[in-house]
C-alpha positions in Angstrom: 5.1 -25.2 3.9 6.5 -21.7 3.6 5.1 -19.0 5.8 4.7 -15.2 5.8 4.9 -13.1 9.0 2.6 -10.2 9.8 3.4 -8.3 13.0 2.3 -5.2 14.9 -1.1 -4.6 16.6 -2.8 -2.8 13.7 -1.6 -5.1 11.0 -2.5 -8.3 12.8 -5.9 -7.0 13.9 -6.7 -6.1 10.3 -5.6 -9.5 9.1 -7.8 -11.3 11.7 -10.7 -9.1 10.7 -10.3 -9.5 6.9 -8.6 -12.9 6.3 -8.5 -15.0 9.5 -8.4 -18.2 7.4 -4.9 -17.3 6.3 -3.5 -17.2 9.9 -2.0 -20.5 11.1 -0.8 -19.4 14.5 -0.3 -16.3 16.6 2.8 -15.8 18.7 2.1 -13.5 21.6 4.3 -11.9 24.3 4.0 -13.8 27.5 2.7 -11.7 30.4 1.3 -8.9 28.4 -2.3 -8.3 29.3 -3.4 -4.9 28.0 -6.7 -4.4 26.3 -5.4 -4.1 22.7 -3.7 -7.5 22.9 -6.7 -9.1 24.6 -8.9 -7.9 21.7 -6.6 -9.7 19.3 -6.7 -12.9 21.4 -10.5 -12.8 21.4 -10.5 -12.5 17.6 -8.1 -15.4 17.3 -10.1 -17.6 19.7 -13.3 -16.8 17.8 -11.7 -18.1 14.6 -10.0 -21.2 16.3 -6.5 -19.9 15.6 -3.7 -21.5 17.7 -2.1 -19.2 20.3 1.5 -19.5 21.5 2.8 -17.4 24.3 6.6 -16.8 24.2 9.2 -14.5 25.6 10.3 -11.2 24.0 13.6 -12.7 22.7 11.7 -15.3 20.7 9.6 -12.6 19.1 12.6 -10.4 18.4 14.4 -13.3 16.6 11.5 -13.7 14.2 11.5 -10.1 12.9 14.1 -7.9 11.2 16.6 -6.3 13.6 15.2 -3.2 15.2 11.6 -3.9 14.0 8.8 -3.3 16.6 6.5 -6.3 16.7 4.5 -4.8 19.6 4.2 -8.3 21.2 2.3 -10.1 18.4 3.3 -12.0 15.3 0.9 -13.8 13.0 2.3 -16.8 11.1 0.4 -17.1 7.8 0.3 -19.5 4.9 2.1 -18.0 1.9 -0.4 -16.5 -0.4 -0.8 -18.2 -3.7 -3.1 -15.5 -5.2 -1.2 -13.1 -7.4 -2.8 -9.7 -8.1 -1.7 -8.9 -11.6 -2.9 -7.1 -14.8 -5.9 -9.5 -15.1 -7.1 -8.7 -11.6 -6.6 -5.0 -12.2 -8.6 -4.8 -15.4 -11.3 -7.1 -13.9 -11.6 -4.6 -11.0 -11.9 -1.7 -13.5 -14.8 -3.5 -15.2 -16.6 -4.0 -11.9 -16.1 -0.3 -11.0 -17.5 0.7 -14.4 -20.6 -1.5 -13.8 -21.2 0.3 -10.6 -20.6 3.7 -12.2 -17.6 4.4 -9.9 -14.6 6.3 -11.2 -11.3 4.4 -10.7 -8.9 6.0 -8.2 -5.5 4.4 -8.4 -2.0 4.9 -7.1 1.0 3.8 -9.1 4.5 3.5 -7.5 7.3 3.6 -10.0 10.2 1.9 -8.4 9.7 2.7 -4.7 12.3 0.4 -3.1 12.1 1.3 0.6 9.6 -1.0 2.4 9.0 1.8 5.0 8.0 4.2 2.2 5.8 1.5 0.6 4.0 0.8 3.8 3.4 4.5 4.4 2.1 5.0 0.9 -0.3 2.0 1.3 -1.6 3.5 4.6 -2.3 6.9 3.0 -3.8 5.2 -0.1 -6.2 3.1 2.0 -7.2 6.1 4.0 -7.9 8.1 0.9 -10.1 5.4 -0.6 -7.8 4.3 -3.4 -9.1 1.2 -5.2 -5.7 -0.4 -5.8 -1.9 0.3 -5.7 0.1 -0.7 -8.7 3.9 -1.3 -8.8 6.3 -3.0 -11.2 7.5 -6.5 -10.2 11.2 -5.7 -10.6 13.2 -3.1 -8.7 10.4 -2.3 -6.3 9.7 -3.0 -2.7 7.3 -5.9 -2.1 4.9 -6.6 0.7 7.5 -7.5 3.3 6.7 -7.8 7.0 8.2 -4.3 7.4 6.0 -2.8 4.7 2.9 -4.5 6.3 3.8 -3.3 9.7 4.2 0.4 8.6 1.0 0.1 6.6 -0.9 -0.5 9.9 -3.4 -2.9 8.4 -3.8 -1.3 5.0 -1.8 -4.1 3.3 -4.4 -6.6 4.4 -7.3 -4.8 2.8 -6.0 -2.7 -0.1 -5.2 -4.6 -3.4 -1.5 -4.4 -4.2 -1.0 -5.2 -7.9 2.3 -6.0 -9.4 2.8 -5.7 -13.2 5.5 -7.0 -15.6 5.6 -3.9 -17.8 4.5 -0.6 -16.1 4.6 1.5 -19.2 2.4 -1.0 -21.1 0.0 -1.1 -18.1 -0.3 2.7 -18.0 -1.1 2.7 -21.8 -3.8 0.1 -21.2 -5.2 2.2 -18.4 -5.4 5.2 -20.7 -7.2 3.0 -23.3 -9.7 2.1 -20.5 -10.4 5.9 -19.9 -8.1 6.4 -16.9 -6.2 9.7 -16.9 -2.6 9.4 -15.7 -1.1 12.1 -13.5 2.6 11.9 -12.8 4.3 13.8 -10.0 7.5 15.5 -11.2 9.4 18.4 -9.7 9.9 20.1 -13.1 6.1 20.1 -13.9 4.6 23.5 -14.7 1.2 22.7 -13.2 0.8 22.3 -9.5 -1.4 19.7 -7.9 -3.9 22.3 -6.7 -4.5 23.6 -10.2 -5.1 20.1 -11.6 -8.5 18.5 -12.1 -8.4 15.2 -10.2 -12.0 14.3 -10.1 -12.5 11.7 -12.8 -11.0 8.2 -13.4 -7.4 8.7 -12.6 -4.1 7.2 -11.6 -1.5 9.1 -9.6 2.0 8.1 -10.4 4.8 8.7 -7.9 8.4 8.1 -8.7 11.3 6.4 -6.9 13.1 7.9 -3.9 15.6 10.4 -5.3 15.4 9.6 -9.0 11.7 10.2 -9.5 9.8 9.0 -12.5 11.6 6.9 -15.1 11.6 8.2 -18.7 9.2 5.7 -20.1 6.8 6.2 -17.2 6.9 10.0 -17.6 6.2 9.7 -21.4 3.0 7.7 -20.6 1.6 10.3 -18.3 -1.2 12.6 -19.6 -0.3 15.4 -17.1 2.7 16.1 -15.0 2.0 17.9 -11.7 4.1 19.1 -8.8 3.6 20.2 -5.2 4.5 23.9 -4.7 7.5 24.2 -2.4 8.0 27.5 -0.4 11.1 26.5 1.5 14.7 25.7 0.7 14.0 21.9 0.6 13.6 20.9 -3.1 11.5 17.8 -2.6 9.5 15.7 -0.1 9.8 12.1 0.9 7.8 10.0 -1.5 5.3 8.8 1.1 4.7 12.4 2.3 4.3 13.6 -1.3 1.9 10.8 -2.0 -0.3 11.7 0.9 -0.4 15.4 -0.2 -1.4 14.5 -3.7 -3.9 11.8 -2.8 -5.8 14.0 -0.3 -5.9 16.9 -2.7 -7.6 14.5 -5.1 -9.9 13.4 -2.2 -10.8 17.0 -1.5 -11.7 17.6 -5.2 -13.6 14.3 -5.6 -15.8 14.9 -2.5 -16.6 18.5 -3.4 
């Protein structure tokens, strides 16, 4: 049976809290006895999850070179559930029944797992209902992305779609306004009305939004830049735009 790895204190703790049934075994650094690790051990024992204490080299060999596992790795059964267009529009129906305006983040070709993880972390903190990305030419939920997300990947739906332009069109038909972030936009994020059902679309590192994605946006917005630097890292820009939306939506 194939397995997925989740590592890092925050990510593993969130996994044990939200989906302990998916964890087959925990690998823990032998000799480490601090309070944060003990809390994870208690959660695992409560859910009858097997514990294996190993040396640091064994843990290092399990993760990507240079990755910081923080002394804990969860071995999980590979997920069979796929969050796709059907899940997305089912979620929108449930939000409509509750009278809640959808708040979505769309990542158009973000390929760096570190950036993906950081975007997920900001999105979860901002109260985003789901993050959407194309299946091809985009970063997936790798162990690195999960680690950087600090637990957000375990609780925030990450939806992958076959045709992003078509999905944006379907979102528009469902009453969701599409706001795309683009440096050439004439309207800045602070002048935009981000209070209703909306999806924020962020482009790939360097190249930005693809042409078809841009054409399916209702509005293009930008972050005003006062310095010499012409753009921000996609995860930083995502955080700025999301929390401006949060400010407006909570006013």
